[in-house]
Backbone as numpy.savetxt, mean C-alpha at the origin, in Angstrom:
# Nx Ny Nz CAx CAy CAz Cx Cy Cz
-15.07 16.42 -5.24 -13.66 16.39 -4.87 -12.82 16.66 -6.12
-11.75 17.40 -5.95 -10.84 17.73 -7.04 -10.19 16.45 -7.56
-10.32 16.18 -8.85 -9.80 14.95 -9.46 -8.28 14.86 -9.39
-7.63 15.99 -9.22 -6.17 15.99 -9.18 -5.61 16.18 -7.77
-6.42 15.96 -6.77 -5.99 16.17 -5.39 -4.89 15.18 -5.01
-3.79 15.71 -4.54 -2.66 14.88 -4.10 -2.52 15.01 -2.59
-2.23 13.90 -1.94 -2.01 13.88 -0.49 -0.71 13.13 -0.22
-0.19 13.26 0.97 1.05 12.58 1.34 0.83 11.06 1.37
1.73 10.36 0.71 1.65 8.91 0.64 1.73 8.23 1.99
2.32 8.88 2.96 2.48 8.31 4.29 1.12 7.96 4.92
0.05 8.58 4.44 -1.28 8.29 4.96 -1.70 6.85 4.71
-1.05 6.20 3.76 -1.45 4.85 3.36 -0.41 3.80 3.74
0.48 4.13 4.64 1.53 3.19 5.06 1.00 1.89 5.64
-0.23 1.88 6.14 -0.76 0.68 6.80 -0.77 -0.55 5.88
-0.81 -0.36 4.58 -0.87 -1.52 3.71 0.51 -2.10 3.36
1.56 -1.46 3.81 2.90 -1.94 3.49 3.55 -2.59 4.71
4.10 -3.78 4.52 4.75 -4.51 5.61 5.96 -3.75 6.13
6.65 -3.09 5.24 7.81 -2.27 5.61 7.44 -0.82 5.31
7.36 -0.03 6.35 6.97 1.37 6.18 8.19 2.24 5.92
8.19 2.85 4.76 9.24 3.81 4.43 8.63 5.20 4.58
9.28 6.01 5.34 8.74 7.34 5.57 9.34 8.30 4.54
8.48 8.74 3.65 8.86 9.70 2.63 7.81 10.80 2.65
8.10 11.85 3.36 7.11 12.91 3.52 6.92 13.74 2.25
7.77 13.54 1.26 7.66 14.31 0.02 6.80 13.60 -1.03
6.55 12.30 -0.86 5.79 11.53 -1.84 4.32 11.92 -1.80
3.79 12.34 -2.94 2.39 12.68 -3.05 1.69 11.66 -3.94
0.49 11.26 -3.54 -0.27 10.27 -4.30 -1.67 10.80 -4.58
-2.31 10.19 -5.55 -3.66 10.58 -5.94 -4.66 10.15 -4.85
-5.31 11.11 -4.25 -6.23 10.85 -3.14 -7.34 9.88 -3.53
-7.99 10.11 -4.66 -9.12 9.27 -5.07 -8.70 7.81 -5.28
-7.61 7.61 -5.98 -7.13 6.26 -6.28 -6.77 5.52 -5.00
-5.98 6.14 -4.14 -5.51 5.46 -2.93 -6.62 5.28 -1.91
-7.56 6.21 -1.83 -8.68 6.01 -0.91 -9.55 4.85 -1.38
-9.81 4.77 -2.66 -10.61 3.66 -3.20 -9.89 2.33 -2.94
-8.62 2.30 -3.22 -7.83 1.09 -3.01 -7.88 0.63 -1.56
-7.61 1.52 -0.63 -7.54 1.12 0.77 -8.90 0.80 1.36
-9.95 1.39 0.85 -11.28 1.05 1.38 -11.76 -0.30 0.86
-11.24 -0.74 -0.27 -11.67 -2.02 -0.82 -10.79 -3.20 -0.41
-9.66 -2.92 0.22 -8.78 -4.00 0.70 -9.24 -4.48 2.07
-9.01 -5.76 2.38 -9.30 -6.23 3.74 -8.49 -5.42 4.75
-9.02 -5.26 5.95 -8.38 -4.43 6.98 -6.96 -4.89 7.31
-6.70 -6.20 7.21 -5.39 -6.73 7.58 -4.46 -6.95 6.38
-4.84 -6.46 5.21 -4.05 -6.66 4.00 -2.74 -5.88 4.07
-1.65 -6.54 3.65 -0.36 -5.87 3.57 0.41 -6.32 2.33
1.21 -5.41 1.82 2.12 -5.69 0.71 3.55 -5.69 1.23
4.43 -6.54 0.84 4.10 -7.70 0.03 3.34 -8.72 0.84
2.66 -9.60 0.15 1.93 -10.70 0.79 2.97 -11.73 1.23
3.27 -11.75 2.52 4.35 -12.58 3.04 4.09 -14.08 2.82
2.83 -14.51 2.92 2.52 -15.92 2.69 2.81 -16.30 1.24
2.45 -15.44 0.32 2.72 -15.71 -1.09 4.22 -15.71 -1.35
4.94 -14.79 -0.74 6.40 -14.76 -0.91 7.05 -16.02 -0.35
6.57 -16.49 0.78 7.12 -17.70 1.38 6.93 -18.89 0.43
5.78 -18.97 -0.22 5.52 -20.05 -1.19 6.48 -19.96 -2.37
6.71 -18.78 -2.86 7.60 -18.58 -4.01 9.02 -18.97 -3.62
9.46 -18.54 -2.46 10.82 -18.86 -2.01 11.00 -20.35 -1.81
10.00 -21.01 -1.21 10.13 -22.46 -0.97 10.15 -23.24 -2.28
9.47 -22.77 -3.31 9.48 -23.45 -4.61 10.84 -23.31 -5.26
11.47 -22.16 -5.11 12.79 -21.93 -5.72 13.88 -22.76 -5.05
13.70 -23.10 -3.78 14.75 -23.82 -3.05 14.68 -25.26 -3.35
């Protein structure tokens, strides 16, 4: 596989809690494929449980 292969970032929207559609954003195929294959299937950013803990500590 070409080490510099870029693909549309929208292919990886599943890991983001808020999906922003940017059809112009290109990402490194190898890096993002490795990342998404190693994450749990239900993983999302930001981690809402972690954010809730941070917010409750600040209050």
